[in-house]
C-alpha positions, -999 to 999 in steps of 0.1 A, spaced: -344 -218 -804 -342 -197 -766 -311 -219 -754 -294 -214 -786 -299 -175 -786 -287 -173 -748 -256 -193 -761 -250 -167 -784 -259 -137 -763 -231 -154 -737 -205 -155 -762 -213 -118 -768 -208 -112 -730 -179 -130 -725 -153 -116 -748 -117 -132 -742 -99 -117 -716 -60 -109 -724 -47 -92 -696 -17 -96 -668 -28 -101 -631 -7 -84 -605 -3 -53 -583 -14 -21 -599 -11 13 -577 -24 -9 -546 -52 -26 -567 -43 -63 -574 -62 -77 -600 -76 -112 -600 -81 -129 -637 -111 -152 -630 -134 -177 -652 -155 -151 -671 -193 -156 -660 -220 -160 -688 -248 -131 -678 -286 -142 -686 -313 -119 -691 -337 -116 -660 -362 -95 -683 -377 -100 -717 -354 -86 -747 -385 -81 -769 -408 -64 -751 -396 -28 -753 -369 -16 -727 -368 -27 -693 -344 -15 -667 -336 -17 -629 -347 14 -604 -320 38 -601 -294 24 -581 -302 43 -547 -331 23 -548 -340 -12 -542 -352 -33 -575 -359 -64 -556 -385 -71 -526 -367 -83 -491 -379 -120 -498 -361 -116 -534 -389 -132 -547 -400 -100 -567 -382 -80 -593 -396 -44 -598 -386 -29 -630 -396 0 -651 -404 -6 -687 -417 12 -717 -432 -16 -734 -470 1 -735 -452 31 -753 -451 49 -717 -431 42 -690 -446 16 -667 -440 2 -633 -437 -38 -636 -429 -63 -610 -419 -100 -622 -422 -132 -600 -384 -145 -601 -398 -182 -596 -425 -183 -622 -413 -157 -646 -450 -139 -647 -449 -104 -649 -476 -77 -638 -484 -39 -651 -486 -20 -616 -494 16 -631 -514 28 -661 -493 59 -673 -502 67 -714 -489 103 -706 -450 99 -713 -421 113 -693 -425 135 -667 -398 163 -673 -371 159 -643 -333 152 -638 -320 137 -657 -350 133 -681 -347 170 -693 -367 163 -724 -399 149 -709 -431 168 -706 -434 195 -678 -459 183 -651 -472 156 -669 -464 120 -673 -443 95 -652 -409 103 -635 -385 77 -643 -362 88 -619 -389 90 -588 -395 55 -587 -386 40 -549 -392 6 -534 -401 -3 -502 -386 -37 -503 -403 -51 -467 -438 -38 -472 -439 -43 -512 -446 -8 -516 -437 14 -547 -437 53 -547 -433 73 -576 -443 107 -591 -471 110 -619 -475 147 -630 -475 165 -598 -488 137 -576 -465 115 -554 -488 78 -555 -478 47 -540 -486 14 -554 -485 -25 -543 -472 -55 -555 -509 -61 -568 -514 -26 -586 -538 -10 -560 -525 23 -556 -535 57 -541 -518 96 -541 -502 102 -509 -495 139 -515 -493 165 -539 -462 187 -550 -461 224 -549 -459 243 -583 -429 255 -598 -406 226 -589 -387 202 -607 -381 168 -590 -352 143 -592 -343 108 -575 -364 100 -546 -358 75 -513 -376 59 -485 -362 50 -456 -354 20 -441 -384 14 -418 -406 27 -445 -420 56 -425 -406 83 -445 -403 97 -484 -378 121 -493 -382 138 -526 -357 165 -535 -373 197 -557 -353 226 -570 -371 259 -582 -385 252 -619 -365 281 -631 -332 260 -632 -347 238 -659 -364 264 -682 -395 259 -658 -428 250 -681 -406 253 -710 -403 217 -733 -370 208 -741 -351 185 -766 -324 176 -739 -299 189 -715 -305 228 -711 -275 244 -733 -266 269 -701 -245 258 -672 -274 248 -648 -252 252 -617 -243 289 -627 -275 299 -633 -289 286 -597 -256 303 -584 -264 336 -602 -299 337 -596 -296 324 -562 -324 297 -571 -331 269 -544 -338 231 -537 -356 217 -509 -354 183 -490 -391 175 -484 -398 144 -464 -432 129 -460 -449 106 -436 -457 77 -457 -488 69 -438 -502 105 -438 -490 119 -467 -483 150 -446 -449 168 -456 -431 166 -423 -400 184 -433 -392 211 -458 -355 220 -456 -345 247 -476 -309 247 -495 -300 278 -510 -278 280 -542 -282 244 -549 -295 222 -571 -298 191 -554 -306 157 -575 -299 124 -555 -311 117 -512 -305 90 -494 -314 81 -457 -292 63 -438 -299 26 -436 -294 28 -396 -311 65 -389 -335 81 -410 -328 113 -398 -295 112 -413 -299 124 -452 -272 123 -476 -274 142 -506 -258 160 -537 -249 195 -552 -255 181 -589 -229 192 -618 -211 221 -593 -184 239 -608 -161 231 -576 -172 196 -577 -143 183 -555 -157 202 -526 -193 206 -530 -210 175 -546 -215 156 -509 -235 167 -480 -247 153 -451 -282 167 -433 -288 156 -396 -316 174 -391 -298 206 -375 -268 210 -399 -253 206 -432 -219 188 -431 -197 189 -459 -180 156 -466 -151 165 -490 -130 197 -486 -94 207 -496 -73 186 -474 -49 158 -479 -46 166 -515 -81 170 -523 -91 200 -545 -122 217 -557 -111 211 -592 -116 173 -587 -144 155 -600 -167 132 -575 -199 113 -580 -226 85 -565 -221 90 -532 -241 62 -515 -245 48 -481 -225 11 -467 -250 -10 -459 -248 -10 -424 -246 29 -425 -211 31 -408 -198 53 -440 -207 65 -473 -190 54 -504 -180 75 -537 -158 74 -569 -143 104 -588 -113 114 -608 -82 141 -597 -77 169 -615 -43 158 -621 -61 127 -637 -63 97 -618 -93 79 -609 -101 70 -573 -127 53 -547 -132 70 -513 -152 65 -484 -163 88 -456 -164 72 -419 -196 86 -404 -176 83 -372 -158 121 -371 -163 118 -411 -132 109 -414 -122 98 -455 -99 76 -475 -94 74 -509 -74 51 -533 -64 59 -566 -71 34 -594 -42 25 -620 -35 55 -641 -48 34 -672 -85 30 -657 -107 62 -670 -139 44 -678 -168 64 -666 -191 44 -640 -208 38 -610 -199 17 -577 -226 1 -555 -222 -12 -523 -225 -50 -515 -216 -63 -479 -189 -45 -458 -156 -40 -483 -175 -50 -514 -185 -29 -543 -197 -36 -577 -187 -16 -607 -194 -9 -644 -163 12 -648 -127 15 -640 -112 -17 -653 -93 -10 -686 -67 -33 -693 -73 -52 -726 -45 -44 -753 -70 -49 -779 -99 -27 -762 -104 10 -775 -111 32 -745 -147 48 -745 -165 71 -723 -180 44 -701 -163 12 -688 -169 -20 -701 -169 -43 -678 -185 -56 -644 -165 -60 -615 -163 -66 -580 -141 -51 -557 -129 -61 -524 -119 -29 -509 -97 -29 -473 -101 7 -465 -76 4 -434 -49 -10 -457 -57 9 -492 -60 -20 -509 -82 -32 -533 -89 -70 -550 -103 -66 -580 -124 -94 -601 -133 -87 -634 -167 -104 -642 -180 -100 -674 -186 -76 -700 -218 -57 -700 -219 -51 -736 -240 -17 -731 -236 14 -754 -241 39 -725 -263 57 -751 -286 71 -726 -292 74 -687 -317 43 -691 -289 23 -709 -262 29 -681 -256 -8 -669 -260 5 -630 -249 -30 -615 -263 -40 -580 -256 -71 -559 -280 -91 -542 -280 -96 -502 -256 -124 -503 -231 -106 -530 -238 -139 -550 -252 -124 -582 -251 -92 -599 -279 -77 -618 -273 -50 -645 -289 -30 -675 -276 -33 -709 -291 -29 -744 -266 -56 -762 -292 -73 -779 -309 -40 -793 -336 -29 -762 -326 -21 -728 -331 -54 -704 -320 -66 -670 -292 -95 -668 -281 -115 -639 -246 -129 -634 -233 -149 -609 -203 -134 -587 -172 -156 -594 -140 -147 -574 -122 -180 -579 -89 -170 -595 -77 -196 -628 -46 -210 -637 -32 -186 -665 0 -173 -684 9 -137 -690 -13 -127 -720 -33 -159 -717 -68 -156 -729 -97 -168 -706 -132 -180 -719 -161 -197 -707 
């Protein structure tokens, strides 16, 4: 029965591909034999999802998948042994979801923060926020309170340094999100405009993971910071954002080096404050930062800022590719994405992209080799159903979220880059 259901599911994922391969504005699309994803978490036990894409979801030995599930009625952290399939519940939250970015309708100062979970893949320690407490739990479910957060602050996505010694928790003055008021969703007002008008602040709070001491408190005035990431090679460098700013093209991405705040995109070389920029992320070797966005005149693009001199390169994508998505780093020059690619004549454009693809980027030549891998089938109905694909350490497997079967589950699909022989408008199926 299980095999039959997997075959049916694979058929849904691998809808026939009909497109012309060729160079498109510097992007070379290579049609491949489509791969069939399989579920990596149960599809019948609530909603199960990867940790946010800026965090690891796998331990360094690749033996354990750490994921978030609401199968108990409230969000909790689980771990899955990838060899045996056995799962363990690591937290015992029964108080629902904590209000934070991007879970605006959570309960103020009560519950588990779905945005807060960060895994130290080497030590197998998971950091998360419960109410006003920063907690840490190991793979056996043993946990303790690391620190207490200050009052009147709202949290967002956290990050643990590569050496495991520091945890960065961004907080924002609670007034930005209506304080202790229970919301039904995203506030109706412009949050960035309110932050500017009332001179509200965000803080980069860095904690010693051994002692729980807050060793850095860096105030950023007139800012709503929701994403933070330590450099993978230097924990003194923190990449951060301004969320939904009015001048997103120049105010989204920042780098703090412990002394000064460096703006990573300016109005030069055709860039505009009216452009949309998002999802900045360190490359695995720490040499650069990748991001993506859309120019005010309409074309989407992927970009990279080199840590050396902060020089940037941007590569426009084909004009038809308007699907929203995320670009997550693999090894040098490799990205995985759930957006962009939209070449099917019979495909109705949606807000979010329909495909999981691998992009091989040559930042020097400004060229991209694009490999559509499979359709993810997710509806993009909520933050949790965003596919948020990630690559394994060897760029051989992709893991992503999808609600194609109803509940959200984690799926795995192998990377296939070999091209197949075809004629124009041919269909390619498994």
